[in-house]
TORKE-549346 format. One record per residue: residue in three letters; x, y, z of N, C-alpha, C, O in turn. Coordinates in steps of 0.1 Angstrom, whole numbers. Each point is the difference from the previous one (the first is absolute). Layout:
BEGIN
<drense residuo="ala" n_px="X" n_py="Y" n_pz="Z" ca_px="X" ca_py="Y" ca_pz="Z" c_px="X" c_py="Y" c_pz="Z" o_px="X" o_py="Y" o_pz="Z"/>
...
END
This chain:
BEGIN
<drense residuo="met" n_px="134" n_py="-84" n_pz="89" ca_px="-14" ca_py="-10" ca_pz="-4" c_px="-9" c_py="11" c_pz="3" o_px="2" o_py="7" o_pz="10"/>
<drense residuo="leu" n_px="-13" n_py="-3" n_pz="-18" ca_px="-9" ca_py="13" ca_pz="2" c_px="-12" c_py="-8" c_pz="11" o_px="-5" o_py="-12" o_pz="-1"/>
<drense residuo="thr" n_px="3" n_py="21" n_pz="11" ca_px="-11" ca_py="-2" ca_pz="7" c_px="-9" c_py="10" c_pz="0" o_px="3" o_py="12" o_pz="-3"/>
<drense residuo="pro" n_px="-17" n_py="-16" n_pz="9" ca_px="-9" ca_py="7" ca_pz="-4" c_px="2" c_py="16" c_pz="7" o_px="-5" o_py="11" o_pz="-4"/>
<drense residuo="asp" n_px="13" n_py="-12" n_pz="16" ca_px="4" ca_py="14" ca_pz="6" c_px="8" c_py="11" c_pz="-13" o_px="-3" o_py="11" o_pz="-4"/>
<drense residuo="arg" n_px="11" n_py="-19" n_pz="0" ca_px="11" ca_py="8" ca_pz="-11" c_px="-11" c_py="2" c_pz="-12" o_px="1" o_py="9" o_pz="-7"/>
<drense residuo="ala" n_px="-11" n_py="-18" n_pz="6" ca_px="-3" ca_py="2" ca_pz="-16" c_px="-14" c_py="9" c_pz="5" o_px="-8" o_py="3" o_pz="-9"/>
<drense residuo="gly" n_px="4" n_py="2" n_pz="21" ca_px="-7" ca_py="10" ca_pz="2" c_px="-15" c_py="-4" c_pz="0" o_px="-9" o_py="7" o_pz="-4"/>
<drense residuo="leu" n_px="7" n_py="-21" n_pz="10" ca_px="-11" ca_py="-6" ca_pz="0" c_px="-2" c_py="0" c_pz="15" o_px="10" o_py="-1" o_pz="8"/>
<drense residuo="pro" n_px="-24" n_py="3" n_pz="-4" ca_px="-6" ca_py="1" ca_pz="15" c_px="1" c_py="-16" c_pz="9" o_px="-6" o_py="-9" o_pz="-5"/>
<drense residuo="ala" n_px="12" n_py="9" n_pz="13" ca_px="-2" ca_py="-12" ca_pz="9" c_px="-15" c_py="-6" c_pz="3" o_px="-8" o_py="7" o_pz="5"/>
<drense residuo="asp" n_px="6" n_py="-19" n_pz="-9" ca_px="-10" ca_py="-6" ca_pz="2" c_px="-3" c_py="-8" c_pz="11" o_px="-10" o_py="-7" o_pz="1"/>
<drense residuo="gly" n_px="22" n_py="7" n_pz="7" ca_px="-2" ca_py="-9" ca_pz="12" c_px="1" c_py="-14" c_pz="2" o_px="0" o_py="-6" o_pz="11"/>
<drense residuo="arg" n_px="2" n_py="1" n_pz="-26" ca_px="5" ca_py="-17" ca_pz="2" c_px="11" c_py="-3" c_pz="-1" o_px="8" o_py="6" o_pz="-7"/>
<drense residuo="thr" n_px="-4" n_py="-16" n_pz="13" ca_px="11" ca_py="-5" ca_pz="1" c_px="8" c_py="-5" c_pz="-10" o_px="-5" o_py="-9" o_pz="-7"/>
<drense residuo="arg" n_px="17" n_py="12" n_pz="5" ca_px="5" ca_py="-6" ca_pz="-12" c_px="9" c_py="-12" c_pz="4" o_px="6" o_py="-2" o_pz="10"/>
<drense residuo="arg" n_px="-6" n_py="-7" n_pz="-22" ca_px="6" ca_py="-14" ca_pz="3" c_px="13" c_py="4" c_pz="-6" o_px="10" o_py="0" o_pz="7"/>
<drense residuo="val" n_px="-9" n_py="5" n_pz="-18" ca_px="11" ca_py="2" ca_pz="-7" c_px="2" c_py="15" c_pz="-7" o_px="-8" o_py="8" o_pz="-5"/>
<drense residuo="pro" n_px="20" n_py="-9" n_pz="6" ca_px="3" ca_py="19" ca_pz="-4" c_px="-6" c_py="4" c_pz="-12" o_px="-6" o_py="-9" o_pz="-6"/>
<drense residuo="gly" n_px="6" n_py="22" n_pz="1" ca_px="-4" ca_py="3" ca_pz="-10" c_px="-15" c_py="7" c_pz="-3" o_px="-5" o_py="5" o_pz="10"/>
<drense residuo="leu" n_px="-3" n_py="-4" n_pz="-22" ca_px="-9" ca_py="4" ca_pz="-3" c_px="-11" c_py="-13" c_pz="-1" o_px="5" o_py="-10" o_pz="-5"/>
<drense residuo="arg" n_px="-19" n_py="9" n_pz="9" ca_px="-10" ca_py="-9" ca_pz="-5" c_px="-5" c_py="6" c_pz="-11" o_px="-1" o_py="12" o_pz="-4"/>
<drense residuo="arg" n_px="-3" n_py="-25" n_pz="-2" ca_px="-8" ca_py="0" ca_pz="-18" c_px="-8" c_py="17" c_pz="1" o_px="2" o_py="9" o_pz="-7"/>
<drense residuo="asp" n_px="-10" n_py="-9" n_pz="17" ca_px="-11" ca_py="13" ca_pz="-3" c_px="7" c_py="14" c_pz="2" o_px="-4" o_py="10" o_pz="-5"/>
<drense residuo="glu" n_px="16" n_py="-11" n_pz="17" ca_px="8" ca_py="12" ca_pz="-3" c_px="8" c_py="4" c_pz="-14" o_px="2" o_py="11" o_pz="-5"/>
<drense residuo="val" n_px="2" n_py="-22" n_pz="1" ca_px="5" ca_py="2" ca_pz="-13" c_px="-8" c_py="4" c_pz="-8" o_px="4" o_py="10" o_pz="-7"/>
<drense residuo="ala" n_px="-17" n_py="-14" n_pz="5" ca_px="-9" ca_py="3" ca_pz="-9" c_px="-6" c_py="14" c_pz="1" o_px="-7" o_py="6" o_pz="-9"/>
<drense residuo="arg" n_px="10" n_py="-1" n_pz="20" ca_px="-6" ca_py="17" ca_pz="2" c_px="10" c_py="7" c_pz="-6" o_px="-2" o_py="7" o_pz="-9"/>
<drense residuo="leu" n_px="13" n_py="-10" n_pz="16" ca_px="11" ca_py="5" ca_pz="-8" c_px="3" c_py="2" c_pz="-12" o_px="2" o_py="11" o_pz="-3"/>
<drense residuo="val" n_px="-1" n_py="-20" n_pz="-7" ca_px="-3" ca_py="-3" ca_pz="-14" c_px="-11" c_py="9" c_pz="-5" o_px="4" o_py="8" o_pz="-8"/>
<drense residuo="ala" n_px="-18" n_py="-10" n_pz="13" ca_px="-9" ca_py="8" ca_pz="-2" c_px="0" c_py="13" c_pz="-3" o_px="-4" o_py="7" o_pz="-10"/>
<drense residuo="tyr" n_px="14" n_py="-3" n_pz="25" ca_px="5" ca_py="15" ca_pz="5" c_px="7" c_py="8" c_pz="-17" o_px="-4" o_py="8" o_pz="-8"/>
<drense residuo="val" n_px="14" n_py="-16" n_pz="9" ca_px="7" ca_py="4" ca_pz="-11" c_px="-4" c_py="-3" c_pz="-14" o_px="8" o_py="6" o_pz="-8"/>
<drense residuo="trp" n_px="-18" n_py="-13" n_pz="4" ca_px="-3" ca_py="-3" ca_pz="-12" c_px="-11" c_py="13" c_pz="-5" o_px="-2" o_py="4" o_pz="-11"/>
<drense residuo="ser" n_px="-4" n_py="1" n_pz="25" ca_px="-11" ca_py="9" ca_pz="-1" c_px="8" c_py="16" c_pz="-1" o_px="-6" o_py="9" o_pz="-7"/>
<drense residuo="arg" n_px="17" n_py="-6" n_pz="13" ca_px="12" ca_py="10" ca_pz="-2" c_px="1" c_py="2" c_pz="-15" o_px="-2" o_py="10" o_pz="-7"/>
<drense residuo="gln" n_px="7" n_py="-24" n_pz="4" ca_px="8" ca_py="2" ca_pz="-15" c_px="-11" c_py="2" c_pz="-15" o_px="2" o_py="4" o_pz="-11"/>
<drense residuo="glu" n_px="-16" n_py="-10" n_pz="18" ca_px="-10" ca_py="4" ca_pz="-10" c_px="-3" c_py="13" c_pz="0" o_px="-2" o_py="6" o_pz="-10"/>
<drense residuo="arg" n_px="0" n_py="1" n_pz="23" ca_px="-3" ca_py="15" ca_pz="0" c_px="9" c_py="8" c_pz="-8" o_px="-4" o_py="10" o_pz="-5"/>
<drense residuo="arg" n_px="18" n_py="-13" n_pz="5" ca_px="14" ca_py="3" ca_pz="-1" c_px="-4" c_py="1" c_pz="-17" o_px="1" o_py="11" o_pz="-7"/>
<drense residuo="gly" n_px="-5" n_py="-22" n_pz="2" ca_px="5" ca_py="-4" ca_pz="-16" c_px="-15" c_py="8" c_pz="-4" o_px="-2" o_py="3" o_pz="-11"/>
<drense residuo="arg" n_px="-7" n_py="-1" n_pz="21" ca_px="-15" ca_py="8" ca_pz="-8" c_px="8" c_py="14" c_pz="-1" o_px="-1" o_py="6" o_pz="-10"/>
<drense residuo="ala" n_px="7" n_py="-1" n_pz="21" ca_px="2" ca_py="16" ca_pz="-1" c_px="11" c_py="4" c_pz="-11" o_px="2" o_py="11" o_pz="-5"/>
<drense residuo="leu" n_px="7" n_py="-25" n_pz="3" ca_px="11" ca_py="4" ca_pz="-12" c_px="-9" c_py="0" c_pz="-13" o_px="2" o_py="9" o_pz="-9"/>
<drense residuo="ser" n_px="-10" n_py="-17" n_pz="8" ca_px="-10" ca_py="2" ca_pz="-11" c_px="-6" c_py="11" c_pz="-6" o_px="-2" o_py="4" o_pz="-11"/>
<drense residuo="glu" n_px="-2" n_py="-1" n_pz="24" ca_px="-8" ca_py="12" ca_pz="-3" c_px="6" c_py="12" c_pz="-2" o_px="-6" o_py="9" o_pz="-7"/>
<drense residuo="asn" n_px="18" n_py="-8" n_pz="13" ca_px="10" ca_py="9" ca_pz="-4" c_px="6" c_py="0" c_pz="-14" o_px="5" o_py="11" o_pz="-5"/>
<drense residuo="glu" n_px="-4" n_py="-19" n_pz="1" ca_px="4" ca_py="-6" ca_pz="-15" c_px="-10" c_py="4" c_pz="-11" o_px="3" o_py="6" o_pz="-11"/>
<drense residuo="ala" n_px="-17" n_py="-9" n_pz="15" ca_px="-11" ca_py="5" ca_pz="-9" c_px="-2" c_py="14" c_pz="-1" o_px="-7" o_py="5" o_pz="-8"/>
<drense residuo="arg" n_px="14" n_py="3" n_pz="17" ca_px="-3" ca_py="17" ca_pz="1" c_px="10" c_py="4" c_pz="-9" o_px="12" o_py="-5" o_pz="1"/>
<drense residuo="pro" n_px="-16" n_py="14" n_pz="-10" ca_px="12" ca_py="6" ca_pz="-7" c_px="9" c_py="11" c_pz="11" o_px="-5" o_py="8" o_pz="7"/>
<drense residuo="gly" n_px="16" n_py="-11" n_pz="-9" ca_px="12" ca_py="9" ca_pz="5" c_px="-2" c_py="13" c_pz="-3" o_px="-5" o_py="5" o_pz="-11"/>
<drense residuo="val" n_px="8" n_py="2" n_pz="22" ca_px="2" ca_py="17" ca_pz="-1" c_px="16" c_py="4" c_pz="-4" o_px="10" o_py="-5" o_pz="4"/>
<drense residuo="glu" n_px="-12" n_py="12" n_pz="-10" ca_px="12" ca_py="4" ca_pz="-10" c_px="4" c_py="14" c_pz="1" o_px="10" o_py="4" o_pz="-7"/>
END
């Protein structure tokens, strides 16, 4: 089971009734992963647009 500690999220001090991540924690992780993929995609497309050095 993924916990906030294992996901690298800060502890917010709220008591958990069930194990796992809350919706807002999942949303933060998804936004982080998406932004990293977006930046990676931009970097790859910029490298493809440049002519290669031979």
